[in-house]
C-alpha positions as CSV (number, residue, x, y, z in Angstrom):
1,X,23.5,-5.0,19.5
2,X,22.2,-1.8,19.9
3,X,25.3,-0.2,22.1
4,X,27.5,-1.4,19.8
5,X,26.1,0.5,16.4
6,X,25.2,3.3,19.0
7,X,29.4,3.9,19.4
8,X,30.1,3.1,15.5
9,X,27.8,5.6,14.9
10,X,30.0,7.6,17.3
11,X,33.1,7.3,16.0
12,X,31.5,7.5,12.1
13,X,31.3,11.8,13.3
14,X,35.2,11.3,15.0
15,X,36.4,10.0,11.7
16,X,34.6,12.3,9.2
17,X,33.5,15.5,10.7
18,X,36.4,17.7,11.3
19,X,34.4,20.4,14.1
20,X,34.1,16.8,16.6
21,X,36.7,16.8,19.3
22,X,35.8,13.9,21.1
23,X,34.1,11.2,21.2
24,X,31.4,12.3,24.7
25,X,31.1,15.5,23.2
26,X,29.7,13.4,19.8
27,X,27.8,11.9,22.2
28,X,26.0,14.5,24.5
29,X,26.5,17.4,21.5
30,X,25.5,15.8,18.0
31,X,21.5,15.5,17.4
32,X,22.3,13.6,14.2
33,X,23.4,11.3,16.5
34,X,20.5,11.3,18.7
35,X,18.8,11.2,16.3
36,X,20.1,8.2,15.7
37,X,19.8,6.1,19.3
38,X,16.3,6.7,19.5
39,X,16.1,5.1,16.2
40,X,18.3,2.3,17.1
41,X,15.8,2.1,20.3
42,X,12.1,2.5,18.1
43,X,13.7,-0.2,15.5
44,X,14.4,-2.6,18.1
45,X,9.9,-1.8,19.7
46,X,9.1,-2.2,15.7
47,X,10.7,-5.7,14.9
48,X,8.9,-6.6,18.1
49,X,5.7,-5.3,16.1
50,X,4.7,-2.8,19.2
51,X,4.1,0.2,16.4
52,X,2.9,2.5,18.9
53,X,6.4,2.4,20.8
54,X,7.7,2.3,18.2
55,X,6.4,5.3,16.9
56,X,5.9,7.7,19.6
57,X,9.8,6.8,20.2
58,X,10.1,8.8,16.2
59,X,8.1,11.3,17.2
60,X,9.9,12.6,20.9
61,X,13.0,11.9,18.8
62,X,11.8,14.5,15.4
63,X,10.1,17.1,17.8
64,X,13.8,17.1,19.4
65,X,16.1,16.7,16.8
66,X,14.6,18.0,13.7
67,X,15.2,14.7,12.5
68,X,12.2,12.5,11.2
69,X,13.6,8.9,10.5
70,X,10.8,6.3,10.7
71,X,11.4,3.0,12.4
72,X,11.1,1.2,9.9
73,X,13.8,2.3,8.7
74,X,16.3,0.0,8.4
75,X,19.5,1.6,9.7
76,X,23.7,0.1,9.0
77,X,26.1,1.4,11.7
78,X,28.2,3.6,11.3
79,X,26.0,6.5,9.9
80,X,27.0,10.0,10.5
81,X,23.7,12.6,9.8
82,X,25.6,15.8,9.7
83,X,24.1,18.7,10.9
84,X,20.4,16.6,10.6
85,X,17.9,19.1,10.8
86,X,14.9,18.5,8.1
87,X,16.0,15.9,7.4
88,X,13.5,13.0,6.1
89,X,14.3,8.8,6.0
90,X,10.7,6.7,5.2
91,X,9.5,3.5,6.4
92,X,11.0,1.1,4.4
93,X,13.9,2.5,3.5
94,X,17.2,0.3,4.3
95,X,21.0,2.4,4.2
96,X,23.9,1.1,4.2
97,X,26.9,0.8,6.8
98,X,29.5,3.8,7.2
99,X,26.6,6.6,5.5
100,X,26.9,9.9,4.9
101,X,23.8,12.5,5.5
102,X,23.9,15.8,5.0
103,X,20.6,18.0,6.3
104,X,17.7,18.3,4.8
105,X,17.1,15.0,2.3
106,X,14.3,12.8,1.9
107,X,15.0,9.2,1.1
108,X,11.5,9.6,0.7
109,X,8.3,7.1,-1.0
110,X,5.9,8.1,-4.6
111,X,2.7,7.1,-5.0
112,X,0.0,5.4,-2.1
113,X,0.5,1.7,-2.6
114,X,1.9,0.0,0.6
115,X,5.1,-2.5,0.8
116,X,9.1,-0.7,-0.1
117,X,8.4,1.8,-1.8
118,X,11.8,3.7,-1.3
119,X,15.1,3.7,-1.1
120,X,17.8,1.1,-1.3
121,X,21.5,3.0,0.1
122,X,24.3,0.9,-0.7
123,X,27.5,1.4,1.8
124,X,29.7,4.6,1.9
125,X,27.7,6.6,0.3
126,X,27.5,10.8,1.0
127,X,24.2,12.2,0.2
128,X,24.5,16.3,0.1
129,X,22.1,19.2,1.0
130,X,18.2,18.7,0.2
131,X,19.0,16.2,-1.9
132,X,15.7,14.0,-2.5
133,X,15.7,10.2,-3.6
134,X,12.3,9.2,-4.4
135,X,11.2,5.5,-5.0
136,X,11.7,2.4,-4.5
137,X,15.1,1.3,-6.0
138,X,19.1,0.9,-5.4
139,X,21.9,3.5,-5.0
140,X,24.4,1.1,-5.0
141,X,28.3,1.7,-3.5
142,X,30.5,4.3,-3.3
143,X,27.6,6.8,-4.5
144,X,27.9,10.4,-3.7
145,X,24.5,12.2,-4.4
146,X,25.4,15.7,-4.8
147,X,23.5,18.8,-3.2
148,X,19.6,19.7,-4.1
149,X,19.7,16.6,-6.4
150,X,16.8,15.1,-7.5
151,X,17.1,11.0,-8.2
152,X,14.3,9.1,-9.0
153,X,16.3,5.5,-10.6
154,X,18.8,4.4,-9.5
155,X,22.3,4.2,-9.7
156,X,25.3,1.5,-10.1
157,X,28.2,1.5,-8.7
158,X,30.8,4.6,-7.6
159,X,28.9,7.2,-9.3
160,X,28.1,10.7,-9.0
161,X,25.3,12.1,-9.7
162,X,23.9,15.9,-10.1
163,X,20.8,18.1,-11.2
164,X,17.0,17.6,-11.6
165,X,16.3,14.6,-12.2
166,X,19.9,13.5,-11.6
167,X,21.9,12.2,-14.1
168,X,25.8,10.3,-13.6
169,X,28.6,12.7,-14.1
170,X,31.0,10.2,-13.1
171,X,31.6,6.5,-12.9
172,X,34.5,5.4,-10.1
173,X,35.7,9.5,-10.7
174,X,36.3,9.5,-14.2
175,X,33.7,12.2,-15.7
176,X,31.1,10.4,-18.2
177,X,31.5,12.4,-21.4
178,X,28.4,15.4,-21.4
179,X,24.9,13.6,-22.3
180,X,24.9,16.6,-25.4
181,X,27.5,13.6,-27.3
182,X,24.7,10.4,-26.8
183,X,22.7,9.7,-29.6
184,X,20.2,7.3,-29.9
185,X,20.6,4.2,-32.4
186,X,17.1,5.6,-33.4
187,X,18.6,9.1,-34.3
188,X,22.1,8.0,-35.7
189,X,20.3,5.2,-38.0
190,X,18.0,8.1,-39.1
191,X,21.1,10.5,-39.4
192,X,22.9,7.8,-41.8
193,X,19.3,7.5,-43.4
194,X,19.5,11.0,-44.6
195,X,22.8,11.4,-45.5
196,X,22.6,8.7,-48.0
197,X,19.6,10.0,-49.8
198,X,21.5,13.7,-49.6
199,X,24.6,11.6,-51.6
200,X,22.4,10.1,-53.6
201,X,20.6,14.0,-54.5
202,X,23.8,15.1,-54.6
203,X,24.9,13.0,-57.6
204,X,22.1,13.0,-59.6
205,X,22.1,16.4,-59.5
206,X,25.4,15.6,-60.9
207,X,25.1,14.0,-63.8
208,X,21.7,16.2,-64.8
209,X,24.0,18.7,-64.9
210,X,26.6,17.3,-67.1
211,X,24.6,16.1,-68.8
212,X,23.5,19.4,-70.1
213,X,26.3,20.9,-70.3
214,X,26.9,18.5,-73.3
215,X,29.7,16.2,-70.8
216,X,31.6,19.2,-70.5
217,X,32.4,19.3,-66.4
218,X,30.2,21.5,-64.7
219,X,33.0,24.5,-64.2
220,X,33.7,24.6,-67.3
221,X,30.2,25.0,-68.8
222,X,28.5,28.1,-70.3
223,X,32.8,29.1,-71.0
224,X,34.0,30.6,-74.8
225,X,36.3,28.6,-76.1
226,X,39.6,29.9,-77.6
227,X,38.1,30.0,-80.6
228,X,35.3,32.3,-80.1
229,X,37.9,34.1,-78.4
């Protein structure tokens, strides 16, 4: 199974990296693939409770590839870690099949509690260079996290998120309305009440003006009659 996953990782690089020329080149020269190979063996030892050996392997991998993947992390197959330097993947992180991770990405935890504390990525997720996904939540299938984004909340499938903190800007390939156009129910309720109050005040003022002008319309009040002229 390990060797099958390694082969799928190599094929993923060939398919998704335009610079890749052959499977042999990818296997020998690509540090992202090397990091995944080291990790798959380290994870095997981790699952069999040989934690020291598992961590030793991951530290060797980190030294040679500049990519740090905790041996406890669960990675699917067909993963592309492109360039890879500075990538950090935490112990309880889960990465689905056919994901693409660029350099400087962190799949990190928040807080010091044990247990699930790192994100779970679905299948076919792309995480741009320098992006940070922090916390124990899920990112749905086919999502895109923009470069340098900081994602702190779950995402539905087929969503593109950008910014700090990251917010959805596309869903199913369709651009979402700008955040400024959204208003909460409470805000809409307050606005409606204020408009009603203003309308009531205007009505009272019009009635008062009409009364003071002796029943004459405000526009005609104070205008001299034809006899006076």
